[in-house]
Every structure is written in structure tokens, then in C-alpha cells.
C-alpha positions in Angstrom: -0.1 0.2 0.2 1.2 3.4 -1.1 2.5 5.9 1.7 0.0 8.0 3.5 -2.6 6.0 2.2 -5.0 4.3 4.8 -7.2 2.1 2.7 -6.9 0.2 -1.0 -8.5 1.6 -3.9 -11.9 0.5 -4.3 -12.0 -0.6 -0.4 -15.0 1.9 0.2 -17.0 0.7 -2.9 -16.8 -3.2 -1.6 -18.1 -2.0 1.7 -20.7 -0.1 0.3 -21.4 -3.3 -2.0 -21.7 -5.8 0.9 -23.8 -3.2 2.9 -26.0 -2.5 -0.3 -26.9 -6.3 -0.3 -28.0 -6.0 3.3 -25.1 -7.3 5.3 -24.9 -5.9 8.6 -21.7 -3.9 10.1 -20.5 -7.4 11.7 -21.2 -9.2 8.7 -19.3 -7.0 6.6 -15.9 -7.2 8.8 -16.2 -10.8 8.9 -16.3 -11.0 4.8 -13.7 -8.5 4.9 -11.4 -10.5 7.0 -12.1 -14.0 5.2 -11.3 -12.7 2.0 -8.8 -10.6 2.4 -6.9 -11.5 5.5 -7.3 -8.1 7.3 -9.6 -6.8 10.3 -11.5 -3.8 9.6 -13.2 -1.8 12.7 -17.0 -1.8 12.8 -16.3 2.0 12.9 -14.8 2.5 9.7 -17.4 0.3 8.1 -20.1 2.5 9.7 -18.4 5.7 8.7 -18.3 4.4 5.1 -22.0 3.4 5.1 -22.8 6.6 6.7 -21.3 8.4 4.6 -23.8 6.6 1.8 -26.6 7.3 3.8 -26.0 10.9 3.8 -25.9 11.0 -0.1 -29.0 8.9 -0.5 -30.9 11.3 1.3 -29.4 14.3 -0.3 -30.7 12.1 -3.6 -34.5 11.4 -2.2 -34.9 14.9 -0.9 -33.9 16.7 -4.7 -36.2 18.2 -6.4 -38.5 16.8 -9.3 -39.4 18.3 -12.7 -42.7 19.4 -12.8 -43.7 17.7 -15.8 -42.2 14.1 -17.0 -44.1 13.1 -20.4 -43.1 9.5 -20.1 -43.3 7.4 -16.8 -42.3 3.6 -16.6 -43.0 2.0 -13.3 -41.9 -1.5 -12.1 -41.8 -3.8 -9.4 -39.1 -6.3 -8.4 -39.3 -8.6 -5.3 -36.2 -8.9 -2.8 -35.3 -10.5 -0.1 -34.9 -8.8 3.2 -33.8 -9.5 6.8 -36.4 -8.4 9.2 -35.8 -11.0 12.1 -36.5 -13.5 9.2 -36.1 -13.2 5.5 -39.0 -12.3 4.1 -40.0 -11.5 0.4 -40.7 -7.6 0.0 -41.7 -5.5 -3.2 -39.8 -2.8 -4.2 -41.2 -0.5 -7.0 -39.2 1.7 -9.4 -40.1 4.6 -11.1 -38.1 6.1 -14.3 -39.2 9.3 -15.4 -38.0 10.7 -19.0 -37.5 14.7 -18.9 -38.8 16.7 -21.8 -35.0 16.4 -23.0 -35.1 12.8 -23.2 -33.1 12.4 -19.8 -33.9 9.2 -17.6 -34.7 10.3 -13.8 -34.9 7.6 -11.2 
């Protein structure tokens, strides 16, 4: 690892990917130790995932266009852990702007 670098390139992305798959901080910690042979503190994992949560909240609060001439709606079913594993519906809407850009 180069001097003054505290983590490998892409390490935060790996943590975020595991978090997005529904893994807990402890599960992420165990997975990283198993895969890379390195111990990662729960506080490091939490700080990486907390940064993403702030970005998600900002994205969710962004202003939407007043008009979307085309809107696609879809639903996927995913397994989530809520005490037990359950299947839940996740609804998705994609709006096409007047300029032809897609927005989720």
C-alpha cells in the first residue's frame, strides 16, 4: 500500500456493495477478514456506510421536474431480513424528462 494511504483503492466501494446487499456491520467485517485477511473495525465500516446514507438522503430530497411526459413503473421482489427473511416488493419509477433524460 502506498505511503499515506489508509485503505486500498476500491475498498470503500466493496464495503458499500456489501452494505447494499443487506449485510450487517459485523457480517461485512467477517467477510472482509475472510476475503482479504485484514481486520476492519466496525467504526470504519459505519463511517463508510454513513457517508452513503447522507448522499442517499440528499438524492431523495432533490427537487423533481414538474412534468415527465413518459413514466415507466416496475416492481421487483427482493429478500429482506426483518428478524426473518421475507420477500418484499420494491417499486421503481423512471421518468423521462422533456429533454429525453432518464431520472429514477
